[in-house]
N, C-alpha and C positions, 0 to 999 in steps of 0.2 A: 808956589805954595811953600810957606815956611814950615819948619818941623812941627810947631805947635798945631797949625792948621791940618797938617798931614795926619798927625795922631788923632785929632778930633774926627776927621773924616773916616779914617780906618776903624776907630773904635765904634763909631755910630752905625757903621754898616757891616761890621764883622758878623758872620753867622754864629749861631748859638753853639759853638764847639771850639775847642782849643786849636785844632788843626783843620785847615780848610783847603780844598783843592782849587786849582785855577778856575775851573768851571763854576764852582760854588761862589767864588769871589766875583766872577764876572756877572753872575745873576744878582749879586748884591751891589752892582755898579762899582766894583773895584777892579778895573781893567788892567791890562798889561803895563800901561804907563805908570799907574799908581803903584803897582807891585814893584816895578823896576826902581822907581824913586824910593819906595819904602825900604827895599833891600840895601840900596846904596847909602841911604842915610842912617841905617841901623835900626829903623823902626820895625822892620820885618826881618824874619829869619827864614830862609828857604831850607827846609829840612832835607828835601830831595826834589827832584824835578817835578813840578806840578803840585807841591804841598808846602804850605806856609804856616807860620805861627808868629804871633806878635812877640817881639823881643822882650818886652817888659814882663809878659807872662812867663816866657821861657826862663828868664833869669830868676823868677821866684820859685821855680821847681827844684825838687831834690834830684840827684842823679838817677834814681830809679824811676821817678815820675817822667823824666826826660826819655828814658828807655821805652816807657809805655807809649809816649807820643811818637817815637820813631816808628813803632808798629802802625799807629794810626796814620802817619804820614805815608807809609808804604801802601796801606789800604786805599787811601784817597788817590794816590798817584797812579794806582793800577786798576782802579775801578772795583776793588773788592773781589777780585777773581781768584786770589791765592788761598791756599790752606796753610794756616800758621801752625808751626810745630816746635818741638824742642823747647828751649827756654822762652821763646816768644809765646808759645801756647801756655807755658806755665804762668807767664805774666798775665795773659788774658784770663786764665782761670783764677787769678788773684792769689796764686801760690807765692810763698816767700821765695825769693831768688837771690843768690849770692855768688859773686865772682863768675858770672856767665858771659861777660862781654856785652858789647852794644849791638852786634849784628842782629838783623831781623832774619829769623829762620822760617823758611817755607818748605813744604814737602810736595812733590809732584810724582806721579807714577809714570810720567812720560818725559821726553826730552825737554830741556829748559826752553822757556819762551821769553820774549822780551819783557813781559810783565813780571817775571820772577827773578830777573838778574839785576846786578848793580853792585857797586863796591860796598854798599851797606847791607847787602843781602847774602846769606848763605843758603843755597838751594840744595835740598837733599832729594835724590831720586830713589824712592823707596816704594814698595807695594803699599797701597792704601785700600782697605776694605771699608764698606759702608759703616760697619760697626766701629771703625776707628775714628769716625768723624762726627762732630756735633756742630751746631750753630749756636753761638753765644750772642746775646744782645748787650751792647755796651750802654753805659749810662746816658750817652748822648744819642742813642737810637741806631747805632750801626749794627747790622747783622754780620757777624764775622765767623767764617768757617775755621774751626780749629780741630786738632786731634783731641780725642777723648782724654780724660784725666789719666787713665791707666796707660794709654798709648804714649802720652806725653812723658810720664815718668820713665817708661822704658826707653824712649828715644833719648832722653837726657842721660839716662844711666849708661847708654852705649858710648857716649862721646865726652862726657864731663868727668872731671876729677871726682873721686868718691865723695868727698865732703860737700862739693857743690851740688852733686846729684842727690845726695841724702837730704840736704836742706829742702829741696823741692819735694822729694819723696815723702819725708816726714809730714810736711804740711799737706800734701795730697791725701795721705792717710787720714789726717784730721778732717779733711773735707769730704771723706767718704770713699776714697779709692779703695779697692779691694785687693789685698795683697795676694790672696790665693788666685784671683783672676789674672793678676799680672804675672805670676809664676807660670800659669798655664799658657798665657799669651806668648811668653818668652820661649817656652818649650816648643810651641807649635809654630813659631814664626819661621818663615822661609829665610829671613835675614840672619846670618850666622856671625857676621862681623860685629864685634863688641859684645857677644853673648856672655862670655865669661865675666867681663867687666860688669855687665848689667846684673848678672846673678849675684855678684858680690855686693852690689848696691842694695838689691832687694833683701839680702841677708842682714844688712846693716841697719835697715829702717826700724824705727820705733815710734809709734803713734804718741807716746808719752812726752816726747820733746815738744815744747810749746813755742820755740823760736829758733831762728837760724843759729843764734849763739849757743843755745842748749844743744842743738844737734852737733855743732862743731866741738863743744866741750865733751860730749859723750864719746865721740869718735877719738878724740885725743886721749881720754882716759883709757879706752880700749886699746889704743896703740901702745900705751904704757904697760899693758897687761893687767890693768885694774878693771875688773868686771864686777866688783863687789858694791859699787856705787849704784843705788837704785834710783831711777828718775821719778820725780814727783812723789817722793816718799812722805807719807803723812805721819807726823809725830804729835801725840797729844801733849799739851803743856798746861800748866796752871793758868796760863793766859789765853788758852784756846788752842785750836788745832793749827799746827804749822805744817805747811806743805813745802818741803825742801826741793829745790831743783834736782839735787843729787844728795844722797845720804848713804853712808856705810854704817849700818847698824852695829856691826861688831866693834869697829874702832870709835864709833860715835863722832864721826866727822861729817860735816855738812859742807857742800860746795854750792855756792850761789853764783849765778851769772847775772851781772848787772849790765843792762843795756837793752832790755826788752820792756814793752809796755806792761809792767807787772801789776800796776795798781789801777787797772781799768775796772774798778768796782763801781757799783751804783752809789757808794758813799763818796763824800768829798775826798780827794786824793790825800790831803794831809791827814785825815782821820784814818784812812786805810794804812798809810805809811806808819803812823804812830802805833796802830794795833800790831803791825808786823814787827816793829822794833820791840814791843813789849813781849811778844812771843819769843823773839830771838834772845832777849835777856833771860827769859824763863828757861830756855834751852841751855844757855850758857851756865846758869846756876845748877843745872842737872848734869853738867859734865860734857856737853857737846861742844865741839870746836868748829868754828866757822872759817871758811876760806872763800874769799870773793874774787871773781875773775871778771874782766871786762873785754871789750872788743880789741883794744890795743894789745892787751896781754896775750890774746889768742894768736897773735902774729909771732910769738916767741915760744914755741912748744917746749923747748928745752928748759926755759926758765920756769914754765908751768910745772914741768916734771919735777924740777928741784923743789919747788914750793909745795907741791902735793906730797912728795916724799918726806920733806921735813915736817909737814903737818901730821902725817901718819906716824912718824917716829915720836913726835911730841905726844900724840894721843896714846900711843902704846905705853910710853913712860908714865903718863898720868894714870892709865888703867892699872899698870903694874904697881904703882905707888899706893 
């Protein structure tokens, strides 16, 4: 069978999901021989033992979409018996996730089993109460057991860097997670390891941040000792209401993070962007100063600190003059 014929056979018989198990493929008449040839020829990619994806589909995916498929591959290869937790649960809850690594996280209240181990898996042995667990249904019909949104935030807060955990936590708040409940869960939890770290994360969360980039920007500003910048600050202008990512009303400085889907309005994107620029021009005429940050710049905090400091000095001179 030549490569073109192989691709045609695989595509015509592939189940209606991105990742398929060996059993599902056998039922679709894609047996071991076809799978072996498919992997050797590069048509198929084995994500882990017993779970496959078509290579062309894999190559079209973003890194974070690939991380999602790794969870589904684990689910298929283990028969769906695991409880997904930590950053894997955050992904399944559709939370924004940043800098959490590729490992699949599962939690069990008993000793590890063959279904929960592997080089691509991190298994956590932690107490699990029924209130900590929910079942989510994926778009392709899988019923997956995951930790609750609140438990997921706490688990991530115990082991991740503050900024990575806060990205998940901020988005969880926007999805309805209750901060008071999380504080109570942390206080009553029999797990003490990582409690101080988790408490610090909860103190840092803010539902007003609308993207991972905004969360990281807010935390950087706080690390510089700048707490006067208000997230999602609304400023009336002659061209309409402007909602700044961050604004310091006293110095009249606005900080905007470029890198999120900001113009997801019902109007055409060009029209929304044009209206935004008109409002920015109106603010500039009224004495506001704009500073824009992007993903690449967030990797150099000291450069951001210098830029913010210089902008504030310029604003103070303008106000004094």
